[in-house]
Legacy VTK file of the C-alpha trace (Angstrom):
# vtk DataFile Version 3.0
C-alpha trace
ASCII
DATASET POLYDATA
POINTS 577 float
-35.718 17.103 16.782
-32.148 16.163 17.678
-31.218 12.511 17.285
-30.414 12.052 20.967
-33.849 13.437 21.823
-35.570 10.751 19.759
-37.374 8.336 22.075
-38.061 4.934 20.603
-39.261 1.923 22.560
-36.678 -0.872 22.874
-38.837 -3.386 20.984
-38.897 -1.201 17.869
-35.155 -0.607 18.150
-34.592 -4.370 18.221
-36.883 -4.959 15.250
-35.096 -2.308 13.172
-31.709 -3.732 14.184
-32.758 -7.213 13.072
-34.108 -5.753 9.836
-30.696 -4.217 9.121
-28.982 -7.530 9.924
-31.376 -9.314 7.577
-30.536 -6.773 4.886
-26.853 -7.630 5.231
-27.667 -11.321 4.868
-29.802 -10.696 1.791
-27.012 -8.665 0.181
-24.606 -11.518 0.861
-26.880 -14.081 -0.799
-27.646 -11.807 -3.757
-23.951 -11.502 -4.579
-23.340 -15.252 -4.465
-26.435 -16.010 -6.566
-25.455 -13.618 -9.371
-21.645 -13.892 -9.488
-19.749 -15.570 -12.319
-16.642 -16.919 -10.551
-16.291 -20.078 -8.425
-13.981 -18.129 -6.071
-17.134 -16.176 -5.134
-20.140 -18.464 -5.552
-18.363 -21.644 -4.386
-15.540 -20.449 -2.128
-17.445 -17.384 -0.781
-14.358 -15.161 -0.883
-16.242 -11.913 -0.317
-18.040 -9.769 2.246
-21.011 -7.412 2.152
-22.810 -5.168 4.591
-24.000 -1.758 5.700
-22.379 1.180 7.443
-23.877 4.342 8.865
-23.355 7.745 7.241
-19.965 8.094 8.995
-18.659 4.754 7.724
-19.168 2.876 10.995
-19.905 -0.786 10.288
-23.470 -1.852 11.152
-23.699 -5.357 9.783
-21.443 -7.593 7.734
-22.351 -10.842 6.079
-19.159 -12.508 4.945
-17.463 -15.777 4.233
-14.029 -14.256 4.870
-13.499 -13.242 8.497
-10.307 -11.435 7.467
-12.525 -8.808 5.838
-14.030 -7.766 9.193
-13.823 -4.013 9.277
-12.485 -3.545 5.759
-15.861 -2.332 4.508
-15.767 0.581 6.944
-12.280 1.576 5.769
-13.566 1.587 2.175
-16.477 3.824 3.079
-14.325 6.210 5.136
-11.909 6.655 2.238
-14.867 7.339 -0.042
-16.158 9.949 2.413
-12.714 11.536 2.622
-12.515 11.890 -1.153
-16.100 12.819 -2.018
-18.052 13.516 1.147
-16.147 16.585 2.311
-16.811 18.281 -1.041
-20.470 17.272 -1.161
-19.877 15.187 -4.275
-21.870 12.108 -3.216
-25.369 11.792 -4.620
-28.066 9.145 -5.138
-27.083 6.575 -7.740
-23.331 6.861 -7.128
-21.286 3.661 -6.899
-17.592 3.913 -6.112
-15.043 1.212 -6.925
-11.977 0.865 -4.701
-9.186 -1.647 -4.123
-6.478 0.578 -2.607
-4.461 -1.764 -0.348
-2.977 1.057 1.698
-6.165 2.656 2.951
-9.434 1.781 1.292
-9.911 -1.818 2.237
-6.458 -2.938 3.220
-6.010 -6.225 1.371
-4.662 -6.799 -2.154
-5.736 -5.530 -5.575
-7.682 -8.712 -6.320
-10.207 -7.817 -3.600
-12.328 -5.197 -5.327
-14.752 -3.149 -3.245
-17.881 -1.270 -4.283
-19.491 1.438 -2.142
-22.941 2.974 -2.591
-24.319 5.928 -0.589
-27.935 5.511 0.537
-30.039 8.679 0.669
-33.477 9.072 2.202
-35.426 12.334 2.001
-32.292 13.941 0.524
-30.180 12.960 3.540
-27.234 10.558 3.480
-28.154 7.960 6.096
-26.071 4.877 5.294
-23.850 3.061 2.819
-24.097 -0.376 1.293
-20.718 -1.914 0.541
-19.131 -5.153 -0.542
-15.701 -6.538 -1.295
-15.097 -9.568 -3.497
-12.079 -11.428 -4.831
-12.115 -11.042 -8.607
-10.614 -13.925 -10.548
-8.552 -11.380 -12.491
-7.513 -7.735 -12.149
-4.640 -7.909 -14.633
-0.997 -7.717 -13.602
1.962 -9.793 -14.629
0.586 -13.251 -13.733
-2.708 -15.088 -14.315
-4.879 -14.711 -11.240
-3.174 -11.396 -10.428
-2.099 -12.100 -6.834
1.387 -13.346 -7.613
3.946 -14.334 -4.985
7.089 -12.736 -6.451
6.026 -9.210 -7.377
8.408 -6.354 -6.573
5.936 -3.462 -6.428
2.201 -2.789 -6.553
2.302 -1.986 -10.280
3.025 -5.625 -11.154
-0.091 -6.806 -9.332
-2.912 -5.438 -11.463
-5.352 -2.575 -11.927
-5.658 -0.048 -9.115
-9.012 1.611 -8.420
-8.307 4.606 -6.147
-11.904 5.266 -5.045
-13.373 6.306 -8.394
-16.971 6.462 -9.546
-18.228 3.477 -11.487
-21.657 5.115 -11.495
-22.110 8.882 -11.211
-25.678 9.729 -10.269
-26.848 6.483 -11.856
-24.842 7.030 -15.063
-22.378 4.212 -15.851
-18.733 5.161 -16.426
-18.441 3.139 -19.636
-14.821 4.149 -20.168
-13.826 2.536 -16.877
-15.648 -0.663 -17.824
-13.750 -0.783 -21.116
-10.431 -0.260 -19.321
-11.211 -3.239 -17.078
-12.278 -5.319 -20.063
-9.034 -4.569 -21.911
-6.712 -5.276 -18.959
-7.921 -8.543 -17.443
-7.476 -12.034 -18.828
-11.028 -13.207 -18.082
-13.213 -10.119 -18.640
-16.496 -12.040 -18.589
-15.720 -13.294 -15.082
-14.411 -10.016 -13.682
-17.172 -7.858 -15.141
-19.787 -10.481 -14.276
-18.673 -10.336 -10.653
-18.702 -6.539 -10.774
-22.345 -6.552 -11.869
-23.161 -9.069 -9.132
-21.684 -6.634 -6.617
-23.779 -3.820 -8.077
-26.917 -5.949 -7.733
-26.101 -6.660 -4.078
-25.547 -2.953 -3.341
-28.875 -2.013 -4.877
-30.547 -4.728 -2.825
-29.151 -3.109 0.311
-30.260 0.356 -0.776
-33.776 -0.834 -1.527
-34.182 -2.598 1.811
-32.846 0.315 3.885
-35.301 2.669 2.185
-38.134 0.224 2.871
-37.163 0.132 6.559
-37.207 3.942 6.625
-40.621 3.977 4.916
-42.000 1.594 7.525
-40.488 2.994 10.734
-39.398 6.511 9.838
-35.953 7.940 9.260
-35.459 9.190 12.820
-36.340 5.786 14.246
-33.854 4.073 11.943
-31.091 6.530 12.869
-31.855 6.025 16.557
-31.701 2.244 16.070
-28.323 2.573 14.334
-26.903 4.572 17.232
-28.348 2.098 19.724
-26.907 -0.834 17.775
-23.374 0.608 17.898
-23.639 1.482 21.590
-24.956 -1.997 22.389
-21.972 -3.574 20.600
-19.624 -1.498 22.737
-21.463 -2.426 25.937
-21.209 -6.157 25.240
-17.479 -5.907 24.431
-16.728 -3.995 27.618
-18.630 -6.550 29.676
-16.604 -9.368 28.139
-13.373 -7.419 28.515
-13.822 -7.361 32.283
-13.810 -11.184 32.305
-10.367 -11.481 30.678
-7.096 -11.826 32.608
-5.472 -8.431 33.142
-1.863 -7.636 32.445
0.663 -7.564 29.612
1.283 -10.593 27.415
3.950 -10.945 24.722
4.797 -13.172 21.783
7.339 -13.253 18.973
7.243 -14.913 15.596
8.307 -14.732 11.960
6.936 -14.125 8.504
8.986 -16.852 6.865
9.638 -15.443 3.391
8.672 -12.568 1.135
8.528 -14.894 -1.876
11.670 -13.578 -3.565
14.342 -15.123 -1.366
14.366 -12.856 1.683
13.418 -13.706 5.256
12.476 -14.780 7.789
11.225 -11.434 9.123
10.722 -11.016 12.873
7.369 -9.797 14.168
6.264 -9.238 17.760
3.366 -8.053 19.869
2.725 -6.795 23.375
-0.922 -7.208 24.398
-2.102 -5.134 27.355
-5.543 -5.858 28.786
-7.300 -3.574 31.255
-10.956 -3.247 32.234
-11.317 -0.508 29.612
-8.916 -1.313 26.779
-7.429 -4.142 24.736
-4.144 -2.754 23.387
-2.046 -4.521 20.747
1.412 -2.998 20.273
3.348 -4.366 17.294
6.207 -1.858 17.404
9.638 -3.323 16.795
8.478 -5.686 14.053
10.206 -5.879 10.657
10.046 -2.912 8.258
8.175 -3.465 4.998
9.936 -5.915 2.687
10.743 -6.198 -1.043
8.333 -9.087 -1.739
4.506 -9.170 -1.677
3.825 -10.287 1.924
3.417 -6.697 3.080
0.180 -5.886 4.870
-1.279 -2.393 5.301
-2.605 -0.982 8.562
-6.198 -1.615 7.487
-5.370 -5.279 6.904
-3.689 -5.439 10.302
-6.746 -3.846 11.925
-9.017 -6.489 10.387
-6.716 -9.292 11.576
-6.682 -7.917 15.120
-10.458 -7.441 15.061
-10.910 -11.086 14.101
-8.931 -12.446 17.047
-10.368 -9.814 19.417
-13.856 -11.027 18.534
-12.818 -14.659 19.112
-11.374 -13.778 22.512
-14.221 -11.607 23.783
-17.484 -12.836 22.285
-17.466 -14.851 19.036
-21.288 -14.970 19.003
-21.609 -11.182 18.931
-23.052 -9.551 15.814
-20.259 -7.528 14.232
-20.409 -3.726 14.172
-17.909 -0.959 14.816
-19.195 -0.419 18.348
-17.823 -3.852 19.266
-14.280 -2.652 18.565
-14.315 0.646 20.458
-12.210 -0.786 23.343
-9.595 -2.012 20.849
-6.373 -0.042 20.266
-3.627 -0.913 17.764
-0.109 0.550 17.805
2.374 -0.103 14.991
5.437 1.452 13.365
4.732 3.248 10.081
6.234 1.540 7.051
6.446 -1.838 8.776
5.630 -5.201 7.238
2.185 -4.891 8.847
1.665 -1.204 8.070
3.165 -0.963 4.598
3.144 2.115 2.426
2.937 2.642 -1.338
4.355 1.194 -3.568
5.126 -1.937 -1.499
3.723 -5.110 -3.105
0.832 -6.665 -1.155
-0.409 -9.655 -3.167
0.196 -12.131 -0.347
-0.636 -9.708 2.465
-2.674 -12.453 4.140
0.418 -14.332 5.302
1.491 -11.373 7.449
-2.098 -10.825 8.589
-2.144 -14.408 9.829
1.238 -13.941 11.487
-0.141 -10.970 13.431
-3.266 -12.880 14.413
-1.098 -15.768 15.577
1.008 -13.507 17.808
-2.025 -12.375 19.807
-3.373 -15.932 19.800
-0.090 -17.404 21.038
0.374 -14.771 23.758
-3.066 -15.410 25.269
-3.768 -19.102 24.561
-2.225 -20.342 27.868
-4.360 -17.871 29.829
-7.773 -18.374 28.165
-7.755 -21.996 26.943
-11.572 -22.045 26.867
-11.402 -19.557 23.979
-8.070 -20.193 22.219
-6.773 -23.544 20.973
-3.244 -24.538 19.957
-1.939 -23.315 16.603
-3.820 -24.027 13.383
-2.489 -24.163 9.784
-1.666 -20.432 9.869
-1.698 -19.906 6.110
-4.284 -19.312 3.427
-2.320 -21.915 1.442
-3.330 -20.285 -1.813
-3.280 -22.082 -5.143
-3.359 -20.436 -8.566
-3.280 -22.918 -11.426
-3.689 -21.871 -15.069
-3.535 -23.511 -18.454
-5.721 -24.799 -21.275
-8.570 -27.274 -20.939
-7.716 -30.609 -22.538
-11.092 -30.923 -24.334
-11.867 -27.377 -25.451
-8.405 -25.785 -25.494
-10.021 -22.841 -23.687
-7.951 -21.114 -20.975
-8.826 -21.908 -17.363
-7.799 -20.504 -14.018
-8.100 -22.098 -10.567
-7.914 -19.640 -7.670
-8.560 -21.142 -4.255
-7.397 -21.413 -0.649
-6.678 -24.779 0.973
-7.957 -26.390 4.163
-5.815 -27.767 6.971
-5.729 -28.731 10.635
-6.772 -26.675 13.659
-5.167 -27.072 17.060
-6.454 -29.139 19.926
-8.282 -27.184 22.638
-9.313 -27.488 26.245
-11.902 -30.257 26.090
-11.869 -31.089 22.385
-9.698 -32.357 19.556
-8.780 -29.971 16.785
-10.953 -29.799 13.680
-9.618 -31.431 10.525
-9.773 -29.989 7.029
-10.808 -26.431 7.867
-9.748 -23.086 6.434
-7.516 -20.706 8.351
-9.054 -18.255 10.811
-8.991 -15.327 8.371
-10.705 -17.342 5.626
-13.637 -18.127 7.910
-16.719 -19.753 6.414
-15.288 -20.385 2.977
-15.181 -23.561 0.898
-13.059 -25.510 -1.552
-13.971 -25.662 -5.186
-15.738 -29.065 -5.268
-13.921 -31.897 -7.017
-16.707 -32.247 -9.586
-16.595 -28.547 -10.470
-12.796 -28.554 -10.703
-12.688 -31.564 -13.014
-15.466 -30.190 -15.235
-14.343 -26.583 -15.605
-10.569 -26.938 -15.406
-7.858 -28.956 -17.137
-7.154 -31.182 -14.145
-8.122 -34.435 -12.470
-8.193 -34.873 -8.684
-6.065 -37.938 -7.934
-6.474 -37.636 -4.183
-8.332 -35.616 -1.599
-7.737 -37.112 1.816
-6.740 -36.376 5.388
-2.989 -36.106 5.922
-1.775 -38.590 8.525
1.675 -37.552 9.724
1.785 -38.377 13.448
2.022 -34.709 14.465
-0.058 -32.739 16.979
-0.211 -35.331 19.757
-1.788 -34.230 23.026
-4.513 -34.958 25.522
-6.556 -33.375 22.757
-4.922 -33.916 19.379
-4.455 -31.430 16.578
-6.823 -31.684 13.638
-5.528 -33.227 10.435
-4.355 -31.379 7.389
-5.276 -32.634 3.940
-3.664 -33.933 0.773
-5.138 -32.570 -2.475
-3.490 -33.760 -5.684
-4.091 -32.101 -9.049
-3.110 -34.040 -12.170
-2.460 -31.806 -15.178
-4.480 -32.959 -18.191
-2.683 -30.698 -20.669
0.832 -29.379 -21.247
2.267 -26.016 -20.214
0.139 -25.403 -17.141
1.486 -23.038 -14.466
1.066 -23.312 -10.715
1.745 -20.408 -8.353
1.600 -21.729 -4.795
1.905 -19.862 -1.507
2.044 -22.315 1.378
3.155 -20.214 4.319
4.161 -21.721 7.669
6.465 -24.042 5.775
9.558 -23.745 8.003
8.194 -23.536 11.569
5.951 -26.266 12.947
2.628 -25.301 14.478
2.968 -24.756 18.217
1.217 -26.919 20.779
0.066 -25.615 24.151
-0.441 -26.901 27.695
2.067 -29.711 27.129
0.724 -30.660 23.697
3.213 -31.461 20.935
3.767 -29.349 17.837
1.866 -29.946 14.644
3.462 -30.126 11.191
4.076 -27.681 8.309
2.417 -26.813 5.010
4.255 -28.063 1.911
3.803 -29.372 -1.611
5.512 -31.730 -4.034
5.430 -32.348 -7.771
5.284 -35.962 -8.927
6.366 -35.709 -12.538
5.070 -37.968 -15.282
8.605 -39.314 -15.827
8.743 -40.576 -12.239
10.823 -37.753 -10.731
9.819 -36.194 -7.398
10.421 -32.483 -6.872
10.002 -30.750 -3.532
9.073 -30.062 -0.870
8.326 -26.385 -1.437
6.439 -23.707 0.420
6.332 -20.817 -2.049
6.847 -21.139 -5.800
5.866 -18.866 -8.698
4.726 -20.288 -12.049
5.878 -23.897 -11.673
5.574 -25.482 -15.126
3.399 -28.599 -15.241
3.220 -30.936 -18.218
0.504 -33.472 -18.949
0.198 -36.110 -16.181
2.415 -34.221 -13.753
0.763 -34.289 -10.311
0.794 -31.316 -7.951
0.529 -32.784 -4.440
-0.588 -30.181 -1.893
-0.163 -31.074 1.796
-1.432 -28.853 4.599
-0.393 -28.967 8.238
-1.755 -30.870 11.212
-2.633 -28.539 14.091
-0.785 -28.352 17.391
-1.784 -30.587 20.308
-3.285 -29.463 23.611
-2.293 -31.040 26.945
0.002 -33.903 27.880
-0.361 -36.807 25.386
0.018 -39.273 28.261
-3.298 -38.010 29.649
-5.256 -38.931 26.531
-7.622 -41.781 27.471
-6.134 -45.106 26.393
-9.461 -46.155 24.868
-9.403 -43.053 22.687
-5.824 -43.736 21.624
-6.931 -47.198 20.472
-9.723 -45.578 18.450
-7.174 -43.182 16.951
-5.148 -46.154 15.767
-8.267 -47.818 14.360
-9.106 -44.585 12.528
-5.510 -44.509 11.216
-4.832 -41.127 12.835
-1.756 -42.597 14.529
0.249 -45.768 13.978
0.708 -48.530 16.533
4.274 -47.314 17.130
3.140 -43.697 17.592
0.496 -44.818 20.092
3.258 -46.473 22.083
5.917 -43.752 21.936
3.709 -40.637 22.039
0.801 -41.756 24.219
2.211 -44.661 26.245
-0.471 -47.059 25.002
0.162 -50.458 23.390
-2.494 -51.296 20.789
-3.048 -54.630 19.062
-3.314 -53.772 15.315
-5.732 -56.648 14.631
-8.194 -56.437 17.525
-7.382 -52.869 18.714
-7.248 -54.142 22.269
-4.982 -51.907 24.341
-3.019 -51.685 27.552
-1.378 -48.750 29.310
2.401 -48.731 29.575
4.415 -47.783 32.640
5.026 -44.250 31.323
1.364 -43.384 31.937
1.278 -44.547 35.533
LINES 1 578
577 0 1 2 3 4 5 6 7 8 9 10 11 12 13 14 15 16 17 18 19 20 21 22 23 24 25 26 27 28 29 30 31 32 33 34 35 36 37 38 39 40 41 42 43 44 45 46 47 48 49 50 51 52 53 54 55 56 57 58 59 60 61 62 63 64 65 66 67 68 69 70 71 72 73 74 75 76 77 78 79 80 81 82 83 84 85 86 87 88 89 90 91 92 93 94 95 96 97 98 99 100 101 102 103 104 105 106 107 108 109 110 111 112 113 114 115 116 117 118 119 120 121 122 123 124 125 126 127 128 129 130 131 132 133 134 135 136 137 138 139 140 141 142 143 144 145 146 147 148 149 150 151 152 153 154 155 156 157 158 159 160 161 162 163 164 165 166 167 168 169 170 171 172 173 174 175 176 177 178 179 180 181 182 183 184 185 186 187 188 189 190 191 192 193 194 195 196 197 198 199 200 201 202 203 204 205 206 207 208 209 210 211 212 213 214 215 216 217 218 219 220 221 222 223 224 225 226 227 228 229 230 231 232 233 234 235 236 237 238 239 240 241 242 243 244 245 246 247 248 249 250 251 252 253 254 255 256 257 258 259 260 261 262 263 264 265 266 267 268 269 270 271 272 273 274 275 276 277 278 279 280 281 282 283 284 285 286 287 288 289 290 291 292 293 294 295 296 297 298 299 300 301 302 303 304 305 306 307 308 309 310 311 312 313 314 315 316 317 318 319 320 321 322 323 324 325 326 327 328 329 330 331 332 333 334 335 336 337 338 339 340 341 342 343 344 345 346 347 348 349 350 351 352 353 354 355 356 357 358 359 360 361 362 363 364 365 366 367 368 369 370 371 372 373 374 375 376 377 378 379 380 381 382 383 384 385 386 387 388 389 390 391 392 393 394 395 396 397 398 399 400 401 402 403 404 405 406 407 408 409 410 411 412 413 414 415 416 417 418 419 420 421 422 423 424 425 426 427 428 429 430 431 432 433 434 435 436 437 438 439 440 441 442 443 444 445 446 447 448 449 450 451 452 453 454 455 456 457 458 459 460 461 462 463 464 465 466 467 468 469 470 471 472 473 474 475 476 477 478 479 480 481 482 483 484 485 486 487 488 489 490 491 492 493 494 495 496 497 498 499 500 501 502 503 504 505 506 507 508 509 510 511 512 513 514 515 516 517 518 519 520 521 522 523 524 525 526 527 528 529 530 531 532 533 534 535 536 537 538 539 540 541 542 543 544 545 546 547 548 549 550 551 552 553 554 555 556 557 558 559 560 561 562 563 564 565 566 567 568 569 570 571 572 573 574 575 576
């Protein structure tokens, strides 16, 4: 019986679809529960899910929204290498971190792919992608911010078999062990990924046992078609026309920049076209992003614009079209360095966001922190003298929106549902103390709806000769407001040295030497404001002053409200009338 002749009642199709979604969720939890690194089990810097036999994404459970779609690129590269020759078999697991095609991020994000066979037929893949604490390279933590080519950034896995028919490639494991600084963490995370893949395989086979292979395949096809239908319905609700925006990637980390980037978004009833042609060519430093990374960035904002509640699968993105120059900063080619690819990804997301925010304010707020604000801090623990390594993103402010203030202390859009390493974990496992973790109050982002606050997170070195590699993008250009709202602030950091000297501010710095009692003060941006500040209710302005979001003087000059600092009584000034 041909697949399109299979007739399955809609209730069964829905049950099978939900079973596949539940499988993706279980895979996600299994990886977190068995991983060894805080960047995975605390921060949730990973993604997992299922694709069909062609590599089309079916379900993705992930903390990192910037990984949307990357699993399917991994599977398609695996199919290109092994599938055409019939070299995939039960028990295979392929490891891949190729930034230029198979996953599209940086070498630190290591993907595993497992074909799922049922009755000797390839019916699906389980896949995941996780940020390993270490993949080697010239700097601790691997994703450095001043590399000159991909070879300085760590081990490359060009879609090779970790397991061949269930047989472990022990030589590959030993190569990993010999080339990373924290082999127990990296290999521990690898085995956690394997466990999650096998969980997915087991559940898919159980679903096939219960409902039959043909029913499952019919449900997969229906799931993809349903995703497309929902997207096309939402597309018809969007304003039609062509919308443009320009921006910059501020620096490549080695002294060059800023680099111009641009987009032309064309929306019709049938297509959502993003044309990035004319943007900067690829650059010497590691902010280059590959096409697969660009595609994931565009998918993220497309989902936010059309239907953020929609379950993610490749059918959702069928109306989406991306055009870009080959060899550009957002479609880089080997051997361009890509460690900090995420800064360009965010720049591309921001272009689409900025071009459409005035036209769909119910979906898009003013600018948010627009950087991963990554921190890599290494050294020796003061009590044990054992080496430690902090690898984490930072939270900041989101922009004000139509009807609500911006959220404070949240990760950037491409980080999604991720988390900080908790203070208690950081102080226990690493050679640091947290002197401060607070909201940053800088008077920026005023509007009818104010921008959310960035944060201040201060690490005190508890031992000598620590090294901090910091990438705080969006350090030169303030976050844009919209609808009359004022701009937010920038991301930056300072070093308060033990001898009393103050160094900074900086945005990007490789391997800053910290001695005992030096304090690394990280400060993320306040989001842009939405709407005229003079329209913010005077009562709310008084509450803002009471909450110390704005000073008495800022309330007067920005909002036209005079507030008594002792009683918080207020009166409107002439400017508001």
